[in-house]
N, C-alpha and C positions, 0 to 999 in steps of 0.2 A: 398968540403967544401966552397970554395970561392963563388961558385954559390949559395950555399945554403943561405950563409950569406947575399949576395947581394939580393937575393930574399926576406929574411926576412926585410932587410932595406927598400926595395920598399914597401912590405906590411906594415911595420910599419909606413912609411910615408903616405900611403893611409889611414891608420887608424886614424892617426892624422888629415888629412884633412876632414874625415867623421865625426870626433867629433867636430871640429872647424865650419863645415858648416852644422851641422844637422838642426839648426833652419831654414836656408833658403830652406830646402828641396831638394836641388841639389848640386852634387859635380862634378866639371869638365864637366859640362853640362848634366850629368845623374842624375837621381832620385836617392836619398839616398838609397832606398831599392836595386835598380839595382846596385848601386855602392858597396853596402855591399855584395850582392850576388857575384859580380865579385872578391872582395877580398877574400871571403870564397873559391871559386873555385880556385883562384890563389894560396892560401895557400896549398891546396891539391895537386895541380899540381907541386908546387915547392918541397914538401915533397917526392912526387913519383919520380920526376925526379932525385932529390938528392939521393934518395936510389937506383935507378937503376945505375947512374953514379958511385956511392960510392961502388957498388957491383963489379966493375971491368968488367961488361958486356960491349961488344962492341956495337957501335951506331946501327948497324944492328940488333942484337939481342933485344936491347932496344925497336927499332921500331916494330919488330915482336911481342914481347911481349905486348906492348901497343896496338897494332892492334888486338891481340887476346882478351884482356880484353875489348876493345872497342866494338867488335863484340859480345862477350858475354853479355855485358850490353845492346846492342841494341837489341839482341834476346830475352832477359828477358822482356825488355820494350814492344816489340811487342806481345810477348805471353800474357802479362797482358792486353794489349789493345784491343786483339782480343780473350780474353778468353771464351766469350760467344759463338763465331763462332767455336772456338775449341772444346768446350763442345758439341755443336751441331753435329759436325762431329764425335766425339768420340761415341756420342749416335747413330747416324745413322749406324756407323760401327757395333756397338754391336747389333743393330736391325737386320742388315744383317746375322750376325753369330749366334744369338740366335733368332729364330722365336717367335714372340710375345711380344718381348721387346718393351715397349713403349718408344717414343722418345719426351721428354719434352723440349719445348722452351718458353721463356718469352720475349713478346713483349716490345716496348718501354713504352707503356701504362700500363705495369704490367700484362697485361692478359697472362695466362698460356695456352699454346697449347700443348696437347698430341696427337702425331701421332701413329697410329696402322696400320701397313701393313696387306693386305689380306695373310692369310696363303695358303700353297699349296692345302688345301682342299677346298678353295673357300670361306671360312668364315673368319670373323674377330675374331681371338683368341688373347687375351693378357694376360700377366703375371700380375695378380693383386695380392697386398699384403693385406690379410686378418688376422687381429689380429697378425701381425709379420711374417706370413707365406706366402710364394710366392705360388700362385695357378693359374693354367692355366684355364681361363674362357672364355666362348663364349659371344661375345657382341651380345646380341639378343634384337633388338628393338620391337620384337613381343612379348616379355615376359614383364609382368607388374612388376615383382619383381625380386629381387636377389635370386637365389636359389643355395645352395650348395648340391653337390652330396655327398653321405655317406662317402667316403674316404677323400674327401676335408674337410669336416665338422670336421672329427676326427683330420686331420692334423692342423686344425685352433684352436683346443682345446675344440670343442663341443663334448659331449658324447651322441650320439643319443639314447642310452639306457634310459637315464634319461629324454628324451623329449616326449611330448605327440603329436602323429601324428593323428590330429583330424580336419585339416583345409582342406576343399576340394578345390583342384584346377583344372582346365581343362587343359589337355595337348593334343598334337597331337595323343596320344594313348588312350584318354579317360580321365576320371576323377581319380585323385588319391589324396591320403591324405599326407599332409606334416605338419611339425612342425614349429611353430613360434619361433624365436629367435631374439637376437640383437648382431651385430658386434661391438666390441669396435671402430675398425678403418678399413677403406677400402681405399687403395691407388692405383691409376692407375698413374704411374709416379709421377709427382709433384702434382696431384690433389689428395687431401685426403679428407675423411668425417669420422666424428665420431658418434657413437651411431646409426648405421644404422639398420633398420629393415630388417630382412632376413627370408628366408624360408629353411627348411632343408628336403631333400627328404629322403624316407625310403631306407634301403639298396637295391641294385639291381634295383631301379626304375629310376635313372637317370645316364647316362654315363658321362656327362661333366656339370660343373657347369656353371650357366648363370648369365651374368651381364645385368639385365634388366633395364626397364624404371625408377624404383624407384631410381636408382642411376643417370642416364642420366638427368632425370628432375631436379636434383639438380645444373646442369651446366648452364652456360649462353647459350649453344647450341652445335650443333655438325654439321659437313659437311662431306658428303660423296663425296670423289674426286677420281674417278677411283679406284684404288687398295688400297686406304688408307682412313681411317676414321680419322677425326681430332675432338677430344673432346675440347671445349673451356670452361675456367672457369675464 
């Protein structure tokens, strides 16, 4: 308690000096704001030290406890400062565990980059979110539009029975008829688009949904870098 009251007396004296010299802008050679911050930190240090000593803990135990909390504080500060790098690492680990998972990063200029790794099949497959439903789609720069396979269209809330399959499109297997529709939202990682025109294939006509140029053309660009494609927005 003697240490506590001695600390309080010193802090009180510092407060009086701060008030008396506030107009000059400096106290004991320090700027008023810096001196006030020192008083504030000193108050907390005195309270913590008095609490530890008053608890009957030994000096060694106090030192270990203070070291633990200091380490924990530094860890939290470091995690906050490197939060974007840690998010990037977590996204890359997820992409490795779940093929097709898009890895989103944000540059200092605010540009969003979404990285998609080449799948084991040799194609670029990505997990896209269509109307709130995750669908595995093939990134196809040779396709002019977004085309949903029958099962994916049903999962995304479209009812093919109520659509009109009357739009002819050319495919590798010849000409087929598809239905026009619009998706409320389509998201690839952090890149999202609303009210996108899409086509829906007839049952049994398309094995995998296609993410074509009608989506890619809305981006700032894309780069093909070896076994990965980078979508830039």
